[in-house]
C-alpha positions as CSV (number, residue, x, y, z in Angstrom):
1,M,137.0,83.0,20.5
2,F,133.4,84.9,20.6
3,I,134.1,87.3,18.1
4,N,132.3,87.2,14.5
5,H,135.1,87.2,11.5
6,Q,134.8,90.9,11.3
7,Q,136.0,91.4,14.5
8,E,133.2,94.1,15.4
9,Q,131.6,92.2,18.4
10,W,134.6,92.4,21.0
11,P,133.4,95.1,22.4
12,D,130.2,92.9,23.6
13,W,132.0,90.3,25.0
14,L,134.8,91.8,26.8
15,G,133.0,92.2,30.0
16,T,132.5,88.1,30.1
17,A,135.8,87.9,29.0
18,E,137.2,89.9,32.4
19,F,134.8,88.2,34.6
20,A,135.7,84.5,33.2
21,Y,139.5,85.5,34.0
22,N,139.3,86.7,37.4
23,N,136.8,84.3,38.5
24,K,139.4,81.4,37.5
25,V,141.9,80.4,40.4
26,H,145.5,81.9,38.9
27,S,148.3,79.6,39.5
28,S,150.6,81.6,41.1
29,T,148.8,83.4,43.8
30,K,146.8,79.8,44.3
31,T,143.1,82.0,44.4
32,L,140.9,84.3,42.4
33,L,141.6,87.9,40.9
34,F,138.8,88.7,42.2
35,K,139.2,87.4,46.0
36,A,142.9,88.6,46.0
37,N,141.5,92.6,44.5
38,Y,138.2,93.0,46.9
39,G,138.7,90.1,49.1
40,Q,135.2,88.5,48.0
41,D,134.0,86.0,45.8
42,P,132.7,87.7,42.6
43,R,128.5,87.6,42.4
44,M,127.3,86.0,39.2
45,G,123.4,86.4,40.2
46,F,122.7,83.1,40.5
47,E,125.4,80.9,42.2
48,V,123.8,78.7,45.1
49,R,124.6,79.9,48.4
50,K,127.4,79.1,50.3
51,R,126.8,77.0,53.8
52,E,129.9,78.4,55.4
53,K,129.2,80.7,58.6
54,Y,129.6,84.7,58.2
55,E,131.3,86.2,61.3
56,G,129.3,89.1,61.0
57,A,126.0,87.3,60.7
58,E,126.9,85.6,63.8
59,K,127.9,88.5,66.3
60,F,124.6,90.6,65.2
61,V,122.1,86.9,66.0
62,A,124.6,87.1,69.2
63,K,123.6,90.7,69.9
64,I,119.6,91.0,68.8
65,K,119.6,87.4,71.4
66,E,121.2,89.6,74.2
67,I,118.9,93.0,73.4
68,Q,115.8,90.8,73.4
69,G,116.7,88.5,76.3
70,E,117.0,91.9,77.9
71,A,113.9,93.1,77.1
72,K,112.4,89.9,78.4
73,A,113.6,90.4,81.2
74,A,112.6,93.7,82.0
75,L,109.0,92.9,81.0
76,E,108.5,90.1,82.9
77,K,109.9,92.3,85.9
78,V,107.3,94.6,85.5
79,Q,104.8,92.5,84.5
80,E,105.7,90.9,88.0
81,E,105.1,94.3,89.7
82,M,102.0,95.1,88.1
83,R,100.5,91.6,89.4
84,K,101.5,92.3,92.4
85,Y,99.8,95.9,92.4
86,A,96.4,94.2,90.9
87,D,96.7,91.1,93.6
88,R,96.4,93.9,96.5
89,K,92.6,94.6,95.7
90,R,91.5,91.3,94.3
91,G,90.2,88.4,96.9
92,E,89.1,85.1,97.0
93,V,85.5,85.4,95.2
94,D,82.3,84.6,97.0
95,K,80.8,81.6,96.4
96,Y,76.6,81.8,95.8
97,K,74.2,79.7,94.8
98,V,70.3,80.3,94.5
99,G,68.4,81.5,96.9
100,D,71.2,83.1,98.4
101,L,70.3,86.8,100.1
102,V,72.5,89.9,99.0
103,I,72.5,93.1,99.4
104,L,73.1,95.4,95.9
105,S,75.7,98.3,96.0
106,T,74.1,101.6,95.0
107,K,76.9,103.0,93.2
108,D,75.2,102.2,89.8
109,L,71.4,103.5,90.9
110,K,72.6,107.1,91.4
111,Y,69.9,108.3,88.9
112,Q,67.3,106.2,91.0
113,M,68.7,108.0,94.2
114,I,68.2,111.6,93.0
115,G,65.3,112.4,95.6
116,R,67.5,111.8,98.0
117,R,68.7,115.4,99.6
118,T,73.1,114.3,99.7
119,E,73.8,111.7,98.3
120,K,76.9,111.2,101.1
121,L,73.8,110.3,102.9
122,T,72.3,107.6,101.2
123,E,72.8,104.1,101.9
124,R,75.8,102.5,100.4
125,F,74.0,98.8,99.9
126,V,70.0,98.1,99.4
127,G,68.4,94.9,99.8
128,P,68.3,92.3,100.8
129,Y,67.7,90.3,97.2
130,K,67.3,86.8,96.5
131,I,69.9,85.4,93.4
132,K,67.6,84.1,91.0
133,K,70.1,82.3,89.3
134,I,74.3,81.5,88.6
135,I,75.5,82.7,85.1
136,L,79.0,82.6,85.9
137,T,81.2,82.8,88.4
138,N,81.7,86.1,88.6
139,A,77.7,87.1,87.7
140,V,74.6,86.5,89.0
141,E,70.3,87.6,88.9
142,L,68.7,88.9,91.4
143,E,65.1,89.2,91.7
144,L,64.8,92.8,91.9
145,P,61.8,95.1,92.6
146,S,60.3,97.4,89.8
147,T,61.4,100.0,90.8
148,I,64.8,99.5,90.2
149,R,65.5,99.9,86.8
150,I,68.7,98.4,85.8
151,H,69.9,95.0,83.9
152,L,68.7,91.9,86.5
153,V,72.0,90.4,85.8
154,V,75.1,92.1,88.1
155,N,78.5,91.7,88.8
156,V,79.4,90.0,91.7
157,S,81.6,92.8,92.6
158,R,77.9,94.9,93.1
159,I,77.3,92.9,95.7
160,R,77.8,91.8,98.8
161,R,76.4,88.7,101.3
162,Y,73.3,89.8,103.5
163,V,73.7,89.3,106.8
164,G,71.1,89.7,108.9
165,Q,70.5,91.2,112.5
166,V,71.3,90.8,115.4
167,E,68.2,90.0,117.5
168,G,67.9,93.2,119.7
169,Q,70.2,95.3,117.3
170,R,67.3,96.7,114.8
171,R,65.4,99.3,116.8
172,K,61.3,99.4,117.0
173,Q,60.5,102.1,114.0
174,P,58.2,104.2,116.0
175,T,54.4,104.2,115.1
176,L,53.4,107.1,112.2
177,V,50.6,109.4,113.5
178,I,48.6,111.1,111.1
179,I,48.3,115.0,110.9
180,E,46.1,117.1,108.8
181,G,46.4,113.8,106.7
182,E,49.6,113.1,106.1
183,E,51.7,110.2,108.3
184,E,54.4,112.2,110.6
185,W,56.6,110.8,113.1
186,K,55.9,112.7,116.8
187,V,59.2,114.0,117.7
188,E,59.6,113.5,121.9
189,K,62.9,115.3,122.0
190,I,65.6,117.2,120.4
191,L,68.8,115.7,121.3
192,N,71.3,118.4,119.6
193,K,70.6,121.2,116.9
194,W,73.4,122.7,114.5
195,W,73.3,126.2,113.1
196,I,73.5,126.6,108.7
């Protein structure tokens, strides 16, 4: 066999001989002895994978596909709900063109409105201002006076189309009266009073 004439190598070859014997189809059982004992083929470490289907793997793949399908359905449902709630606040964007008159929201002009007495009574929009350039569908450049110190390009969510006053709607401003060098208005009548 594989041992030398002094027969001192047999412990080294015993594992290989046992593996060769167990990896051989036995004549009486018509199967490998290793497979009969352990239910699987012995692994040599360099064998080619067999192309047969493994039931456990198929079950695992089916379970993973089922879980992924459920997760995908749940995500689509949540996405649809989120879209529904987000679309409530969205509307069609006004199509502006160069030269249109718009009014500008004072929401971002708070620090410029510091001199005002109360925030509640400040105007919600100021203007009208002319559109100088269309940057994107959602951004325009305005012709702003130097007193408004913001970037000239604003988002369309911060502007509204200017609608002129209806004839007769705007009352004529009273003329100023100069008293002791200061401009003031003459009060004709006090309509109401409020004690604080």
